[in-house]
Structures are given as C-alpha cells and as structure tokens.
N, C-alpha and C positions, 0 to 999 in steps of 0.2 A: 504493500500500500504506500509506503514511504517512497519506494522507487518510482511508482506511478506519479506521485505528487512531484517528485524531482523532475521527471520527464516532462510533465505538463508545464511546470514552471519555466524551465530553461530551453525546451526544445519544441514545444507545441507552437502552432501558428497563432493561436488566440492568446496564449499566455495566462489563462485562467486555471487555477489549481486548487479551488476550494472543495469542500466535501461533495457538493453536487456534481462538479466536473469529474472528480475521482470516481464517483458512483457510475456516471455515464461511461467513462473510459473503461472501467472494469467490465461493464456490460458489452462494450464493443469488442473487448479482448476475449470474450467468451468464458470468463471465469465463473465457475460454479458457485452457488450460494453467495451471491453478492450481498454484503450487509446493506442495511438501509442507510440513508443519508445521515440521520441523527447518530447512528452507531459509528459511522465513519468519523463524524465530528468528534465524538467522545474519545475514539482511539487516537486521533490526531492531538487532542488536548492532553491526554495522558503521556504522549510521547514528546510533548513540548513543541509540536510542529505547527502551531497556529501563530499567524502574524499579528492578529488583532491585539491591541493594547487596552487593558482595562483602565478606567479612569482612576487616577490616584486621588483618594479622598483624604485630605489633610485635616488635622485637628484645627478647629476654629480658634482664632486668637482670643484671649480673655477680653471681657468687656472693657472698653476704654483703652485698648492696647496701645494706642498712639500717644497716651499720656502715662508715663511710667508709674506715677504715684496713684493714679486712678486704677490702673490695671492691677496694682498690688493691694487694692482695697484700703489704701491709706488716705484717700481723698474722695469726696463725693462730687458728682457732676449732675447738674440739672439741665435737661434738654428742653428747648422751647420750639414750638412750631405753630403755624396758623392753618386752620381749616377754613377754606373759602368756598364760595358758590352755593351756600345754603339759602333757601328762600322759604319763609313761612307763607302759608296760603294768604293771598291778598297782596302779594308783592313786597313783603317785608324781608329785606336782605339781612343775612346774619353771617357773622364771622366768629370763629372761636379760637382763642389763644389757649393752647394746651401746654402743660409741662409734666414731666415725670423725672424723678431722680434715678440715676443709673443703678445704684446698689440698693437703695432703700425703697424704691417703687413708690415714692411720695408723689401723688398726683394732685393736679388742680386744673380746673377748666373755667374760662371766662367767656361765656357767650355774650356778644355785644353787636351793635349794628355795624361797627367797623373797627378793626384793630389798627391802631395808629401807634406811632412812637410814644406819644404822651400817655395813651391808655396802657401801653405795655409797661411803661415806667411805674405807673400807679399800681398795676397788677403785681409786678415783681416786688415792689416795695412792700405791699401788703402781705404777700406770700412769705417773703423772707423775714418780716417782722414776727410773723406767727410761728415759723418753723426753724428759723436760723439760717445762716449763710452757708452755702456750699463753697468749696474751693474753686469750682469752675462752673460757668454757665455757657452752654453750647447753643448755637443758632445756625440757621442757614444764612445765605447771603442776601436776604431780603433787605431792602433799604430801610424798612422800619426798625430793623435791629442793627444793621451795620452802619447806616448813614448813607448819604448821597453818593452815588457812583460817578457822577459827572465832575467831581472835584477831587484833586489829589489830596491825600492826607486827611480824608474826612473821618472824623470820629463822632458818631451819632450820639443821640440822647441816651439810648439804652447802654451803649458802651461806656459812656461817662458815668452812668449809674453804677455799673459793675466796678469800674476802676475806683470810684469814690468809696465803695464799700469793701475794697480789697478782694473782690471776686475777679478771677481771670476769665475774660470773654474768649470763647473758642468758636471759630467759624469753620464749618464743614466744607470740604472741597466741592466746587460746583459739579453737578451732573455725576456724582459718585454715589453708589449704593452702600448702605450699611452703617454709615457714620451716624445717621439720624434714625436708625432702625427702632430704637426704644420708643421715642415719641411718635414716630409714624405708626407703630403698632398700637399705641394708645389712641391715636387719632381714629384708627379703624374701630377699636372697641367702643370708643365714645359714640361714634356715629351709629354703630349697631345697637348698643344698649340704651342710648338716650334718643338720638335723632330719629332713627328708623322705627322705634317701638311705638311711638305715640304721634297723634296729630296735635300739633302745638297751635294754640289760638293766638298767642302773642309772645313777645320776647320774655316777659317776666315769668310766664309759665315754663318756658324752656329753661330759664336760669334756675328755677326752683327744682325741676326734675334733674338738671345737671348737678346741682348741689347735693341732692339725695344720692345720686350715683357716686359722686366723689367721696362722700362720707362712708358709703358702704365699701368702696374700694379701699379706703384707708383702713377701715376696720379689718378687712380681710388680710391686708399686708402688714399689719402692726408688728407681727413677730419678725418678719423680714427686716423691717425698719430698725428694730432693736439691735440687729447685728451689723447694720451699715456703719460706715465711717461717721464720726460725730460732726455735726454742723456747728459753726461758730455762732455765738450769740450776736444778735443785731445790736449795734451801738445805740445806747439809750438816747443821747441828745444829738444824734446825727441829723444834719440838714443837707438837702441836695443842692449843690452849688454848680450850676451849669457852666459858669465862667471860670471855675477853678482849672488850673493847668492839669491835664490828665497825667496821672502817675501810675506806675505799676507795669503789668505785663499784658500783652494781647497775643493770642495764638491764632495763626491762620494755617489751616491744613490745605495743601495745594498739590496739584500734579504738574510737573515741569513740562515744558513744550519741547519741540525738536531741537532747540538750542540749549536745553538745560536751564531755562529761565522760568520764573513764575510771575503772575500778575497779582498784585495786592496793593492796597492803599493808593490805587490809581497809578501805580508805577510798575514797570517791568524790571525785575531784579534778577541778575544772574546768580544761579545756585552752583551748578557744576556742569561743565560741558559733557562730562561722562555719565551724568545721572539724568538721562533724557527719558521723558514720558514715565517718570516714577513719582511716587508720593513723597512729600516732604512735610515736616512740621517747621513752620516759620515762627519763631518766638521774638516778639518785638518788646524789647526792654526800654521803656520810656525814661528810666532813671539813668541807666548806663549809656543810653543813646546808641543801642546796637540792635541789629537783627541777626539772629543766629539760625542757621538752617540745619536740620537733622534729617537723616534718611529714615524712611519708613518702609517696611516690608511685612505684609501679612504672614508670609511663610516663616519669617524670623522676627517676631515682634520684640524680642529682647535686644536685638541689634539695632540701635538707633545712634549711628555715628554722626558726629558733626561734619558737615560738608563744607560749610563756608560761614563767614561772618562779615557783615558790612556795617559801616557807620550810618546811623539814621537819626535825624533830629526832627521831631514833630514841630511844625511851625506854631508859634504862639500867636493866636488870633482869637478874637472874641467869638463866642458861639452865637449864631443867629437864631434866636428863639422864635 
C-alpha cells in the first residue's frame, strides 16, 4: 500500500495519492480484497504517511496578559464600552455605557439617551467613589474616551479623569479581537437579559430593570470579587480639575505597520524596523517625558522586551471645555 502511494505521488500523471486514489489504483491492479477507503486512511495514519497537519491549539494567555501586573492578578482593570443603536418604541434613542472588572467581575450599566465624554466622567466618578479605584481603566479608541482624533497630543476629558485619580488609561488596538472581550461579552449578556427580555415604555423603566440586573449580577459574583486584587480607596476631598497638567502614565496597545511604526497621539512613531505588523505596548510616561515600546506576543506572553524609547513632551495648553 505504501509502495502504491509512493508510485502515485512521484510517478503518476495526476499526482494525487490520497486514500481514495490508492483504493482506485488497487482496484485497477486487480488486487484481491481491496480495503475500503476509510480503512486505507487509518492504515496510512498508523504508518505516519499522511501529509495533513493538525491545527496546533495553544494554551490561551492569562487575562490581561499584555499588562504584567494584571496578568499576575496583582492589579485590577476595569473595561468600558458603549452599546449603541438601541431604540425604544416611539423613536427614543438609547445608548448604554457598560463596565466590568477583569478579575472581580464588578459590573455597572448606565442606560442614557446619549453617552458623551461628560456623562462618562460622571458615571466613572460615581462608580469609583462607590467601589474604589482600579489600577487600570481600559477603553476602545472612541473619541468620547480618548479625545479628539483630529488634533495631535489630544488628551480627552475621560483620560484626564483617570490621570487625576492615579488610574492608568489603556487603549485597545484598533480592529483587534480579544482585548475588549470581557466587556463585549457583558454587552451581549446585558442586551439578552435586560434589553431583549422586556418591552420598555420609557428610559426610566429601562434604567430600573438594568439596575435590578446589575444588583443580581453583583450578588452572584460576590465570592469572585473577594479574591480579586484590592481596589484603592477614592480620595475623600478630590476635585476634578480639567486644567491641571496631566501627570502619570497612559498605555496604548498598537500593531506596527510595514515600516515598524505605530500611530498614536496623532503622531507616527517608529518602534523597530524589524518588528513589523506585530503588537506592541506603548507606555507614555508624562513625568519622565518618555514613550517606551514593549513587544507583545500571545504565544509568549511572559516575553515583553523593550524595543525602543523616545522622548515625548505633552504640550501645555488649556483644555477647551
């Protein structure tokens, strides 16, 4: 059988040498008691004579693998996202700001007529006053969170809130799957268990039902939350100053282009010409005035080597309220 396979592979005109072709060739040669195609396939498999490669299934990296202290469960991360396109009967548009903590599964939902930067600041401040501050807050690249995209070095209202409270804002890479998986999964559950289950007459009714679901979810995950990293207490006499010079760290997760560069803060920055089309963590240190780039690989989440470092100064200009 193996000789027939070898002949079909290297000498036949068609060059096909699978189990079906071997079965047909054995019939043409007049061999008695020709095995069926499935039996031929099993024989070839036992002899190691199959060319097909099985998909290598690698172990998934730990949650928050791109932030070492989050992956080690030494720090908590709150993910935020917006559900759009919801309409209550009568033409009432609704948007929902959702959040979930990565390790503690602490959730909150804010249904409102429109999620804006100002309403996001109000929601985050209220949530963190009640439950304490995480070490990181993660967002997508929506202008409501990040700030305007048509200006260089734009630091939006939500980012200034995070920096003012010592929370590190993290921005997921555009058009990449997995980084916002926790909050996107919660988005789907909220829509299934709250939005799709009932007919809502008005926004207040939706907010009431959403609040009941959030409370029930928190009760269910209370034991998980006890094992999560501790959250820092909210400062008692803190006041939000939009005009204060931003201090602290910002993190941008990005994928390099064909030249090994990334686009962030309205700028194109060179990371490493040899690290093309790869993930990087860009840490902006507003105190040291540096941007440091680290390599990221899902298959080796523990290996996050420094690729480059560049000087960066955030311009001092008033925030346009």
